[in-house]
C-alpha positions in Angstrom: 0.0 0.1 -0.5 1.4 3.5 -0.9 0.1 6.4 0.8 0.7 9.4 1.7 0.5 11.7 4.9 -2.6 14.0 4.7 -3.4 14.5 8.4 -3.1 18.5 8.6 -1.3 19.7 11.7 -0.2 23.2 12.2 3.3 22.7 12.3 6.5 21.7 10.1 9.8 21.8 9.1 12.7 22.6 11.9 14.9 25.1 9.9 15.1 26.8 6.8 18.1 29.0 5.0 16.4 31.2 2.8 19.1 33.2 0.9 18.5 36.5 0.2 15.7 37.1 3.0 15.3 38.9 6.0 13.6 38.6 9.2 11.7 41.5 11.5 12.0 41.5 15.3 9.9 38.3 16.5 8.1 37.8 19.7 9.4 34.5 19.8 13.1 34.5 18.5 14.2 33.0 16.0 17.4 30.8 16.3 20.3 30.9 13.4 21.4 27.5 14.7 21.0 25.0 12.0 19.1 21.8 12.5 21.6 19.1 11.2 20.7 16.3 8.7 22.0 13.2 7.7 21.4 13.6 4.1 23.3 12.9 0.8 22.4 13.1 -3.1 23.4 11.1 -6.2 23.3 13.3 -9.3 26.9 13.5 -10.5 26.8 17.1 -9.3 29.1 19.1 -11.7 29.6 22.8 -12.1 28.0 24.6 -15.3 30.9 25.2 -16.1 32.1 21.4 -16.7 28.7 21.0 -18.5 28.4 20.3 -22.3 26.6 23.0 -24.3 24.1 20.7 -26.1 22.6 17.3 -26.2 19.6 15.2 -25.7 18.3 13.5 -22.9 15.7 10.9 -23.4 12.9 9.4 -20.9 10.2 7.1 -21.3 6.1 7.6 -20.5 3.7 4.7 -20.6 1.3 6.9 -22.2 0.9 10.4 -23.2 -0.5 13.0 -20.7 -4.4 13.9 -21.3 -3.7 16.5 -18.5 -1.4 19.3 -18.9 -2.2 21.3 -15.8 0.7 19.9 -12.9 -1.7 21.2 -10.2 -5.3 19.4 -11.6 -6.2 15.8 -9.9 -5.4 14.1 -13.4 -2.0 15.0 -13.4 -1.1 13.4 -10.5 0.5 10.4 -12.0 4.1 9.4 -12.9 4.0 9.8 -16.4 2.3 13.5 -15.9 4.9 14.6 -13.1 7.8 12.9 -15.1 7.1 15.0 -18.1 6.1 18.5 -16.3 9.1 18.3 -14.3 11.3 20.2 -16.9 8.4 22.8 -17.9 7.5 24.0 -13.9 10.9 25.1 -12.0 10.3 25.4 -8.4 10.4 29.2 -6.6 12.0 27.9 -3.6 14.8 25.6 -3.9 15.3 22.3 -1.7 18.4 21.2 -0.4 19.1 17.6 -0.1 17.2 17.6 3.5 14.3 19.7 2.3 15.2 22.8 3.8 14.3 25.8 1.4 15.8 28.9 -0.2 14.8 31.4 -2.6 15.1 30.4 -6.6 16.4 34.1 -7.6 15.1 33.0 -11.3 11.5 34.0 -10.0 12.1 35.7 -6.4 14.8 39.0 -5.5 13.8 38.2 -1.8 11.0 36.8 0.7 11.0 39.6 3.8 9.4 37.4 6.7 7.4 39.1 9.2 5.7 38.0 13.0 3.7 40.6 14.3 2.5 37.9 15.6 0.8 36.4 12.2 3.4 35.5 10.0 3.3 38.0 7.2 5.4 37.2 4.0 6.3 40.1 1.6 7.7 38.5 -1.6 9.7 40.5 -4.3 9.2 39.0 -7.9 11.9 39.0 -10.4 10.9 41.7 -12.9 12.7 39.3 -15.6 10.4 36.4 -14.8 7.4 35.7 -17.1 5.2 33.0 -18.9 5.7 31.6 -21.9 4.0 34.3 -24.2 6.2 37.1 -22.7 3.4 38.7 -19.8 4.9 39.2 -16.6 4.3 37.2 -13.2 3.0 39.4 -11.0 1.0 39.6 -7.4 -2.5 38.5 -9.5 -1.0 34.9 -10.6 -0.4 34.6 -6.6 -3.3 35.6 -5.3 -5.1 33.2 -7.9 -3.4 30.6 -6.7 -4.4 30.9 -3.3 -7.9 30.8 -4.4 -7.6 27.6 -6.3 -5.8 26.2 -3.9 -8.5 27.0 -0.9 -11.8 26.0 -3.2 -12.2 29.4 -3.6 -12.8 29.1 -7.7 -16.5 26.6 -8.0 -15.7 23.8 -10.0 -11.8 24.0 -10.1 -10.3 21.3 -7.3 -6.2 21.5 -6.9 -3.8 19.0 -5.7 -0.2 18.8 -4.9 -0.3 22.9 -3.5 0.1 21.9 0.0 0.3 24.8 2.7 -2.1 27.4 1.2 -4.9 26.3 3.3 -2.3 28.0 6.5 -2.8 31.3 4.4 -5.8 33.5 5.4 -5.1 36.1 2.9 -2.8 37.5 -0.1 -2.5 40.6 -1.8 -0.6 43.2 -4.0 1.9 45.0 -2.4 3.1 48.7 -3.6 3.8 47.0 -7.2 2.3 44.4 -9.0 6.2 42.4 -8.5 5.0 42.8 -4.5 3.1 39.9 -3.1 1.8 40.0 0.4 1.0 36.6 1.9 -0.6 36.7 5.4 -1.0 33.4 7.5 -3.9 32.2 9.4 -1.5 32.3 12.9 2.5 32.2 13.7 4.2 30.0 10.5 7.1 28.5 10.8 6.1 26.5 8.0 6.0 29.8 5.5 7.6 28.3 2.5 5.7 25.4 1.9 2.9 27.0 -0.1 5.5 29.1 -2.1 8.1 26.3 -3.2 5.6 25.3 -6.5 5.4 29.2 -7.3 2.1 30.5 -9.4 -0.3 29.2 -11.1 -1.2 31.6 -14.6 -4.6 34.0 -12.9 -6.5 33.1 -15.7 -5.7 29.5 -15.9 -8.1 29.5 -12.7 -11.1 31.9 -14.3 -13.3 28.9 -13.9 -13.7 25.2 -13.9 -12.7 24.8 -17.7 -9.6 27.0 -17.8 -8.7 25.1 -14.9 -8.7 21.7 -17.3 -5.4 21.9 -19.5 -6.5 19.3 -22.6 -3.1 20.2 -24.7 0.0 22.6 -24.1 -0.1 26.2 -24.3 3.1 27.7 -23.5 1.2 30.7 -21.8 0.8 28.9 -18.9 4.4 27.8 -17.8 7.4 29.7 -16.7 10.5 27.5 -17.9 13.6 27.2 -19.0 12.2 24.4 -21.6 9.0 24.6 -23.9 7.2 21.7 -25.7 8.0 22.2 -29.4 6.5 18.9 -30.9 3.7 16.6 -29.8 3.4 13.3 -31.9 0.6 11.6 -30.7 0.5 9.3 -33.7 4.3 8.0 -32.2 4.3 8.7 -29.4 6.9 11.2 -28.8 6.9 14.7 -27.2 9.8 16.9 -27.8 10.8 20.0 -25.6 13.5 22.2 -26.3 15.0 25.6 -25.0 12.8 28.2 -24.3 13.8 32.0 -26.1 11.5 33.6 -23.6 14.1 32.2 -20.8 15.4 35.0 -19.0 18.0 32.7 -16.6 20.8 30.6 -17.5 20.6 29.0 -21.0 20.1 25.2 -20.6 22.9 22.8 -21.1 20.7 20.6 -22.9 19.0 21.0 -26.0 16.4 18.9 -26.1 14.6 16.8 -24.1 12.4 13.6 -25.7 9.8 11.9 -24.2 8.2 8.7 -25.8 5.8 6.3 -25.0 7.2 3.0 -24.2 5.1 -0.1 -22.8 6.0 -0.8 -19.1 7.4 -4.5 -20.0 9.5 -3.0 -22.6 11.4 -0.4 -20.9 13.9 -3.0 -19.7 14.9 -4.0 -23.2 14.7 -0.1 -24.6 17.2 1.1 -21.9 19.2 -1.9 -22.5 19.4 -0.9 -26.1 20.5 2.7 -25.4 17.2 4.1 -26.3 16.7 5.9 -23.2 19.1 7.7 -20.9 17.0 7.2 -17.8 15.2 4.5 -15.7 13.4 4.8 -12.5 13.6 1.3 -11.4 12.6 2.1 -7.8 12.8 -0.7 -5.5 12.4 -3.6 -7.8 15.4 -6.3 -7.5 14.3 -7.6 -11.1 14.8 -3.9 -12.7 17.6 -3.3 -10.4 19.4 -6.4 -12.4 18.2 -5.7 -15.7 19.7 -2.4 -15.6 22.9 -3.9 -14.4 22.9 -5.7 -17.7 22.9 -2.3 -20.0 26.2 -1.2 -20.8 27.5 2.2 -20.5 25.0 2.9 -17.5 25.3 3.8 -13.8 23.1 3.3 -10.8 22.4 6.3 -8.8 21.0 5.5 -5.4 20.0 7.8 -2.5 17.7 7.6 0.5 14.3 8.5 -0.5 11.1 10.6 0.3 9.2 7.4 1.5 9.5 4.9 4.2 8.2 1.6 4.7 6.0 1.4 8.3 3.6 -1.2 9.9 0.1 -0.1 11.1 -0.7 -1.5 14.3 -4.7 -1.8 15.2 -5.4 -0.7 18.7 -8.3 -2.9 18.9 -8.7 -6.9 20.9 -5.3 -7.8 22.3 -4.0 -4.8 21.0 -5.9 -2.6 23.1 -3.3 -2.9 26.0 -0.5 -0.8 24.7 2.1 -3.2 26.7 1.0 -5.6 24.1 1.8 -3.2 21.7 5.3 -2.4 23.1 5.9 -6.2 23.2 5.2 -6.7 19.8 7.8 -4.1 18.7 10.3 -5.3 20.8 9.9 -8.6 19.0 10.5 -7.3 15.8 13.9 -7.0 14.4 13.5 -4.1 11.9 17.1 -4.0 10.8 16.5 -7.5 9.6 13.2 -6.9 7.9 15.3 -3.8 6.3 18.2 -6.2 5.0 15.7 -8.4 3.7 14.3 -6.1 1.4 16.7 -4.1 0.4 19.2 -6.9 -0.4 21.7 -5.9 1.9 23.7 -7.0 4.7 22.0 -6.0 8.2 25.4 -3.8 9.3 24.9 -1.9 6.0 21.0 -0.3 7.1 19.9 0.8 10.1 16.2 0.6 10.9 14.2 3.4 11.1 12.6 4.8 14.2 10.6 8.4 14.0 6.9 8.4 13.4 7.7 12.0 12.4 10.9 12.1 10.3 12.6 10.2 8.0 16.3 9.6 9.1 18.0 11.7 6.9 15.5 14.8 7.8 16.6 17.6 9.8 16.0 17.1 13.4 15.8 13.2 13.2 16.2 10.9 16.3 16.4 7.1 16.8 13.2 6.9 19.5 13.6 3.7 20.0 16.9 4.3 21.4 15.5 7.3 23.1 13.1 5.4 25.1 14.3 2.0 25.4 11.4 -0.1 23.5 14.2 -1.3 20.7 14.5 -5.0 19.2 15.1 -7.4 22.4 13.5 -11.0 22.8 14.3 -10.9 25.9 12.8 -8.0 26.9 9.7 -8.4 24.8 9.0 -11.5 26.6 9.5 -9.8 30.0 6.7 -7.3 28.8 4.3 -9.7 27.4 4.4 -11.6 30.6 4.1 -8.9 32.7 0.9 -8.1 30.5 -0.3 -11.4 31.3 0.4 -13.3 28.8 2.4 -16.5 30.3 3.6 -19.3 27.5 2.0 -21.9 26.4 2.8 -25.5 25.6 2.8 -25.5 22.1 4.8 -22.2 22.7 2.0 -19.3 22.2 1.4 -17.1 25.0 -1.6 -17.2 26.6 -4.0 -15.0 29.0 -7.4 -16.3 30.1 -7.1 -19.6 27.9 -6.8 -16.9 24.8 -3.7 -17.5 22.7 -1.7 -14.4 21.8 -2.7 -14.4 18.1 -2.3 -11.5 15.6 -3.0 -11.0 12.0 -1.1 -9.6 9.1 -2.4 -7.7 5.8 -0.9 -9.9 3.1 -1.6 -7.5 0.0 -1.1 -9.5 -3.5 -0.1 -6.2 -4.6 2.8 -5.9 -2.7 5.7 -7.6 -3.4 7.4 -7.2 -0.4 4.8 -8.5 2.4 5.0 -12.1 1.5 8.6 -12.3 2.5 8.0 -9.5 5.2 5.1 -11.6 6.5 7.6 -14.6 6.6 10.2 -12.9 8.4 8.1 -11.0 11.2 5.9 -14.9 11.7 9.6 -16.2 13.0 10.6 -13.0 14.8 6.9 -12.9 16.4 6.8 -16.9 17.3 10.4 -16.4 19.0 8.7 -14.1 21.5 5.5 -16.4 21.8 3.4 -14.3 19.4 1.6 -16.3 16.7 1.2 -14.0 13.1 -1.7 -15.1 11.0 -2.3 -13.9 7.2 -5.6 -12.1 6.4 -6.6 -10.4 2.9 -7.6 -7.0 4.9 -8.2 -5.3 7.8 -4.8 -7.3 9.7 -3.5 -5.7 13.0 -0.4 -5.2 11.4 -1.1 -3.3 7.9 2.5 -2.5 6.1 2.2 0.8 3.9 4.5 3.0 2.3 4.5 6.2 3.5 5.7 9.0 1.2 7.1 12.3 3.4 6.5 15.9 2.8 9.6 18.4 2.8 8.1 19.9 5.2 7.2 16.6 7.6 5.7 17.9 10.5 3.1 19.9 8.7 1.8 16.5 8.1 1.9 14.2 10.9 0.9 11.0 11.8 -3.1 10.7 12.6 -1.8 9.3 16.2 -0.7 13.0 17.0 -4.1 14.2 16.9 -4.9 12.7 20.0 -6.1 15.4 22.6 -3.3 13.9 24.9 -0.7 15.8 22.6 -3.0 19.0 21.7 -0.7 21.2 23.8 2.3 19.4 22.7 1.2 20.3 18.9 0.1 23.8 19.5 3.4 25.0 20.8 5.3 22.8 18.3 2.7 24.6 15.3 4.1 28.4 16.7 7.7 27.9 17.5 9.7 29.8 15.6 13.3 29.0 17.3 14.7 25.5 15.3 16.5 24.1 18.5 13.1 24.5 20.5 11.1 23.2 17.5 13.1 20.1 17.4 13.4 19.5 21.3 9.7 19.7 21.3 9.2 17.5 18.3 11.7 14.9 19.8 9.3 14.8 22.8 6.2 14.1 20.5 8.0 11.6 18.5 9.4 9.9 21.9 5.2 9.5 23.1 4.2 8.5 20.1 7.3 5.9 19.5 6.2 4.6 23.1 2.1 4.0 22.1 3.3 1.6 19.7 0.4 2.6 17.0 2.8 2.5 13.9 6.4 1.2 13.5 8.3 2.5 11.1 10.7 -0.2 9.5 13.1 1.6 6.9 13.4 4.2 4.6 13.4 3.3 1.2 15.8 4.3 -1.4 15.9 6.2 -4.8 17.9 4.0 -7.1 17.7 5.6 -10.6 19.7 4.2 -14.1 21.2 6.2 -16.0 23.4 6.6 -19.1 27.2 7.6 -17.9 28.0 10.7 -18.1 25.0 12.5 -17.5 25.4 15.2 -15.0 23.2 17.0 -12.4 20.7 14.7 -12.7 20.0 11.0 -10.7 18.6 10.4 -7.1 18.3 13.8 -4.9 16.5 12.9 -2.2 14.8 16.0 -1.1 16.8 18.6 -3.6 15.2 20.7 -6.4 16.6 19.6 -10.1 18.0 22.9 -11.8 17.1 21.4 -15.3 18.8 24.2 -16.7 22.5 22.6 -15.4 21.4 19.1 -16.4 23.4 17.9 -19.3 26.3 15.7 -20.6 30.0 15.8 -19.3 32.5 16.7 -22.1 
């Protein structure tokens, strides 16, 4: 199961580094201390002057898009997002750990005031313009807020997070000044700004919001679509003559339709330059069969978890903790990632991935770690005594729980087998069911602003005060400490067991520069190209 955390919270990322920004004095002081992050990427990073001018980059698509608006729900597909990525550069750049800074191609500055509500004044780059030459203005930002918050009847927006926390957007002294006022103090003010604005004319009504074909007037990008061949299934993207920033290194990007089962052969026969192989062992081996290629890999934006029920025998938190103590998450990670246990680390924090700022291993912090002896003791103290067949009993009832085995989840079969063995060692029987199990595996996608998208467990009344403090705290160090308190409490609740962070794995042609496995970082498309 692939899910994205959508539970809204009032809080967000732990720290920002905002080049070119200033901040006024605030009621709550803002620490300049950067929260560290153990994050890496693998993109063959080269300075622009070491990237060859010219060249072609080739991608595959399963089908041609039917929706060209990147924020329309119908464009929320891997194919559409892959195609639209070089056409929709971000206005706030993200580093490898997801920390934000302004993109000077679009923003001259972002001034932040907290009096007490957060107010951000953007100064737009006067050179920035849409594909038809019209300037980007405050009207476009106002329209984006309106469509993202449901103020345009019939127009539904997706992938525009953070705007729900904005109370008002208005023009400043000039059309190049934008004043964004949040509903309260907002540490995460950069989140809604990352994607940038949508053209105001595209939000006028529901029909205008749906783009069935490419129109350059809707985009502001270093690249533009020059040809769409629906019959051959080919889309050609070239340098945009309207672009005001650095000239793209690539002459051309080509997307062509390839059936999923034929992508491996196309890559092996040098018909593609990029293949996003994900975590599939089969695709990994197929990519290694291709000559003149490299595998780019980095910790990704997703993690594998077990969601734990709180009914039946698992209504007792002591039993849930005993289950967690019986699970060797490092062994599960090693099996799933085809690695040795000493080269992978278990993920132990419900709020943050291991590569995000402020991450703390909460299993170690709380002592609720893999320890079969301690698991047995915890379960025994909860009243579950060993039975004749090794399965624990309480009041004559065996300690049996279920696991949701999803045929569409290629990892769940092996995971179930290993979990069964691990839990059996602690006297717990695990049985597979088709749906509604006590343990349900899932893949969670994390935002670069993770504390704006908390797990459901954080919405308990027990944590209301702590969540409220995190939501307004402007000091990065204090917020990290508060987030740690919440993460520790959630780990002890044991309603969600984080297992391991999933890697990004992208096979590319040798010599491709500034593209690959970026972790959370922004791709600077004008710098993507080929080494000499």
